[in-house]
N, C-alpha and C positions, 0 to 999 in steps of 0.2 A: 478608329471608323467606325459608323454605327452602320449595321447591315439592312440592307435595303428591305423593305416590308413589301411582301410579296401579296398578289390578289386574293390569295385565302385568307391570309393576315386581315387584310381592308376587309373582308366579306364579315369574317368572324366579328369583326369591330363592330362591322353595321349592326349585325344582328345583335349584339349585346347592348349598345346605344339603345334599339328599340326594345327590349325587353326591361331594360332600367326605367324606359318609361310605361310598361307595362302592358307590352306587347306579347301577349300570351303564344302565339302563333311563332314569333321569334325565338324566345325561350324555347319552346317545343322544337322547333329546328336544330337549336344548339344543342339540346340535350340526344336527338336523334341521333345527330353526327357522332355522338361520343359514346353511345350506350354498347356498340358492340365491341369494342376495344376495352372498357370497364368490366363486361363481364368475362372478356379472356384474362384482365388480372385476377380479378376476383377466382376463377376456375382454376388458376394457377398458385394462388396465394392463401385462398379457403384451407387450413389443415382439413385433413381426410377424415377427421375423428368427427367434424361436424356437417361433413355431406349429408345430406337429407334434414340435418335439425337448422341450416341454416340457409336461406334464399338470396341468391343473388339479386333478385329482383326489391327485395325489401333493403336491400343494404344500399343498391343503388337509388332507391327513391329517399332513404334517409338522408343520403348525400345531397342528393336534387333540392331536397327541402332547405336544408342549410345552406347550400350554395345559392338559392332563389334569395335567401334573407340577406347574405352577404355579398351580392353581385354588385350594387350600388357602390361597396366601399373598394371592390375588387376592379372596376370600373375606373376609379378614382386612383388605384395605386397597384396596378396589375406586375406583381412581384415576379411570375411567369406566365408562359404560355398558358392560354384559357385551359385548353385541354389538361394540360399537367396539373394545373389548379383542380380541375374536377375529379382528377385520379387520384390527386393527394387527400381531397375530401373522402372521397369513398375509401382508400386505404384507412384512413383514419377511424371510419365508422366499421370497418372489418377488424380493426385493431380490438375494437370495444367489444363485438360480437367473440373475438378467441377468449379476452381475459374474463366476459361473463361467463362465458362456458366451460372455460379450461383453468380458469384461474392462472397459477402458477406453475401449471403441469407443464413439463414441458413434452418435444416431439419424442415421437418413438426412435428407442437406439437401434443399433446395425449399422447397415450402410447410407443410411439418412444424414447427408451432410447440405448445413446451409449455403445456399446460392453466394449470398451475401449480407453482409448486416447494415442496413440503410434504415429508413425512415419508413418504409413501408412492412405490410406484415411479413414474417420471416418465412421464406419458404425452402425447399429442399431438392437436392438433384431427385431423388425419386419422385416428388412431384413433376420436376420439369422433364423427367423420361418419360412418365406415363402419359404427359400432354402431347410431346414431340410424338410418340407413337399411334396417339388417336386411341380412340376407344372402340373403333368396329370392328372386333374379333370376333369371330365364330366359336363355337365351343371347340371344335376340331383344332381351331388354331391357338388355344389359350397358351399350352404349354411352350408353344413357339414364342407366343409374344411373351410368355413370363423370362424366357430367356433372354429375349432380343432386350428387354427393359434392363436385366442386370448389369448386360455388355455396355449398355448405353449410360447406366448411372455409372457405372465405376467409370467410364473414361468421362463422364462429366465433373467425377470426384477428383480426376487427375488434372483439370485445368486450376488455374489461377481463381480465387473467389470474384474479383470483379469481373474476370473473364467470362464466367458463368453466368454473370448478372448482365452483363451486355449481349450475349446469348439469348438470355430468357428476354430481355427487353425488345430486340431487334427481331428475332427469330419468331416469338412467341406472342410478347404482346402486341408487334407490330408498330414499336414506336418508329418514329422517323431518327435517322442518326443525330440529327440537331437535337430532337427532344430526349433521346439518350444521354447525350454530352451535358445537357442541362441538370437532369437527373442526378447523375453520378459525377457532376463537377471536374469533367473533362472539356478538354478544347475537339472541336469537330475532328478535327484529323485524328487524335488520340483515340477517340471514340471509333472512329471508322477501321483503323488499324488494329484496335483489339477484336474488333467482331469478327473482320478476316482472319486474324491471326486463330481465335477460337473455334471457328469454323474449320480450317484447315487442320488444326491439331487433333480434334475431335475426330475427322473425316481419316485421319493416319492411324489415331489408335485405335478405331473401329476395324478398319480394313487389316491391321496386324493383327487382329483377335483370330483366334482360332475358329473357323467358320464366316468370318466377315460379320458384317451386318448391312451391308449397303445402303442406299439412302433412308435419312429418316425424316 
């Protein structure tokens, strides 16, 4: 049975139809709706050695330029939801930046473990831990934050790779359960169960660590 189309899908399709006909306002609206989540994806998946060298706005601009050229083709054959298509194109541009600047260099050794090997730029538990904790730390709190980051990262390391990726997609990239399911090739029920399981396991591990960690 085909899943019913919701109002948001119909609105997006209307904007795509108008954009293909040359309506720049419609195209601008489509991009405005997606930009913040694309920035979050880049913030998580940009190799830390490239911070300050690669600008998220430039990556998104390059991806959107390609998207505008391919929009008519996408409209004829939408193989995935529109936002996931933009996310894929943006991920490809980010991969190009990694290859351009880093070549075959791997990530730093140590506690960093890959979240999940998929089609997007690879990221690590260190990057996810840093993003989950946030960056608003005063100098007096730096040592405490560093210890919290290590504990959170060790907890993430203990999860299954796909559960780490589900956690990143839902908790940080803010993808819907349906989007996560499509990205990872899961059914919606499976994606939802993995997210709930990852959250529970992560909180249990953190609660049992010396000193705990509290909410992240």
